[in-house]
C-alpha positions as CSV (number, residue, x, y, z in Angstrom):
1,M,-0.1,0.0,0.1
2,S,1.2,3.3,-0.9
3,T,0.9,6.3,1.1
4,L,0.7,9.9,0.1
5,K,4.2,10.8,1.2
6,D,5.5,7.7,-0.8
7,T,3.9,8.9,-4.1
8,L,5.2,12.6,-3.5
9,T,8.9,11.1,-3.0
10,T,8.3,9.0,-6.4
11,D,7.0,12.1,-8.1
12,M,9.8,14.2,-7.0
13,R,12.3,11.6,-8.0
14,T,10.8,11.6,-11.5
15,A,10.7,15.1,-11.8
16,L,14.3,15.3,-11.0
17,K,15.2,12.7,-13.3
18,A,13.4,14.6,-16.0
19,R,14.9,17.8,-15.1
20,D,12.0,19.6,-14.2
21,E,13.1,21.9,-11.6
22,L,9.8,23.6,-10.5
23,T,8.1,20.2,-9.6
24,T,11.5,19.1,-8.0
25,S,11.8,22.0,-5.9
26,T,8.3,22.2,-5.0
27,L,8.0,18.8,-4.1
28,R,11.2,18.9,-2.2
29,M,9.7,22.0,-0.2
30,A,6.8,19.9,0.6
31,L,8.6,16.8,1.7
32,A,10.5,19.0,4.1
33,A,7.4,20.7,5.7
34,I,6.0,16.8,6.2
35,G,9.3,15.9,7.9
36,N,9.2,18.7,10.1
37,A,5.7,18.1,10.9
38,E,7.0,14.3,11.7
39,V,9.3,15.6,14.3
40,A,7.3,18.2,16.0
41,G,6.1,17.3,19.3
42,K,8.2,14.7,21.7
43,A,8.7,12.0,19.4
44,K,9.3,11.5,15.9
45,R,6.3,9.6,14.0
46,D,4.9,8.7,10.6
47,L,2.2,11.0,9.4
48,S,-1.2,9.4,8.2
49,D,-2.5,10.2,4.8
50,D,-4.8,13.0,6.1
51,E,-2.1,14.5,8.4
52,V,-0.2,14.6,4.9
53,L,-2.9,16.2,3.3
54,A,-3.0,19.2,5.8
55,V,0.5,20.0,5.6
56,L,0.0,19.9,1.8
57,T,-2.9,22.2,2.2
58,R,-1.1,24.5,4.3
59,E,1.7,24.8,1.9
60,A,-0.6,25.6,-0.9
61,K,-2.2,28.4,0.9
62,K,1.0,29.8,1.7
63,R,2.0,29.9,-2.1
64,R,-1.4,31.7,-2.8
65,E,-1.1,34.1,-0.2
66,A,2.5,34.8,-1.2
67,A,1.5,34.8,-4.9
68,V,-1.2,37.8,-4.0
69,A,1.5,39.5,-1.9
70,F,4.2,39.3,-4.5
71,A,1.7,40.7,-7.3
72,D,0.4,43.6,-5.1
73,A,4.0,44.6,-4.8
74,G,4.3,44.5,-8.5
75,R,6.9,41.4,-8.5
76,T,5.2,39.5,-11.1
77,E,8.0,37.1,-11.6
78,Q,8.0,35.9,-8.1
79,A,4.6,35.8,-8.1
80,A,4.2,33.5,-11.0
81,K,6.8,31.2,-9.5
82,E,4.6,31.0,-6.1
83,T,1.5,30.6,-8.4
84,A,3.0,27.6,-10.4
85,E,4.3,26.0,-7.2
86,G,0.9,26.5,-5.8
87,E,-0.3,24.4,-9.0
88,V,2.1,21.6,-8.3
89,L,0.5,20.9,-5.1
90,E,-2.9,21.5,-6.0
91,R,-2.4,18.1,-8.0
92,Y,-2.0,16.1,-4.9
93,L,-5.2,17.8,-3.1
94,P,-8.5,16.7,-3.2
95,K,-11.0,18.8,-5.9
96,Q,-11.8,21.8,-3.8
97,L,-15.9,22.2,-3.0
98,G,-18.0,24.6,-5.2
99,D,-20.0,27.4,-2.9
100,E,-23.2,25.5,-3.4
101,E,-21.6,22.1,-2.3
102,L,-20.1,23.7,0.5
103,A,-23.3,25.4,1.6
104,G,-25.0,21.8,1.6
105,L,-22.4,20.3,3.6
106,V,-22.6,22.8,6.3
107,A,-26.3,22.9,6.3
108,D,-26.3,19.2,6.7
109,A,-23.8,19.1,9.5
110,L,-25.3,21.7,11.5
111,S,-28.9,20.3,11.3
112,A,-27.5,16.9,12.3
113,G,-25.7,18.5,15.4
114,G,-28.6,20.8,16.2
115,F,-26.4,23.9,16.2
116,T,-28.3,27.1,16.1
117,G,-26.5,30.3,17.9
118,K,-23.5,31.8,18.4
119,A,-22.3,30.2,21.6
120,Q,-22.2,26.8,19.3
121,M,-19.9,28.2,16.7
122,G,-16.6,26.2,17.9
123,P,-18.8,22.6,17.8
124,A,-20.4,23.7,14.8
125,M,-17.1,24.2,13.0
126,K,-15.7,20.9,14.2
127,A,-19.1,19.3,12.8
128,A,-18.5,21.3,9.5
129,Q,-14.8,20.5,9.1
130,A,-15.5,16.8,9.6
131,A,-18.3,16.9,7.0
132,V,-16.0,19.0,4.5
133,A,-13.0,16.5,5.0
134,G,-10.3,19.1,3.8
135,R,-12.3,19.8,0.4
136,A,-12.5,23.7,1.1
137,E,-10.3,26.1,3.0
138,G,-11.0,26.8,6.6
139,G,-11.7,30.4,6.2
140,R,-14.4,29.6,3.5
141,V,-16.1,26.8,5.9
142,A,-15.7,29.2,8.5
143,A,-17.7,32.0,6.7
144,E,-20.6,29.6,5.6
145,V,-21.0,28.5,9.5
146,R,-21.0,31.7,10.4
147,R,-23.6,33.0,7.4
148,Q,-26.1,29.8,8.1
149,L,-26.0,30.4,11.9
150,G,-27.1,34.1,11.2
151,L,-23.9,35.6,12.6
């Protein structure tokens, strides 16, 4: 059984042999971030595929934010590089949900848990995040939960 980390390593080696510098450097960076996450805490451990996905999602978000910051500063070459790195990482992430799909999943999670008010935002977010399962960014999920709770 191949893990997501194994797939990343194999793809990085393939990109290295093909002299694909963008993919090689991006996957190296992603594997380094995964390695850092593995040694964070009291003891080194292997991450599950879900935890690896969380690391990749975080790295992809960093690339998107950096691309916007570089573009705003007029550094189009750096912005293009960050965008390209983000696209490499997107290949390994689950397809992102559309707004309608996200709204439906959040509505189902809120009604199943009986969440109604502001005081239940935390538990409501936890239920919504579980329902979405990494297919939408936390900020989008939080905004939808707030909207449906009437906050």
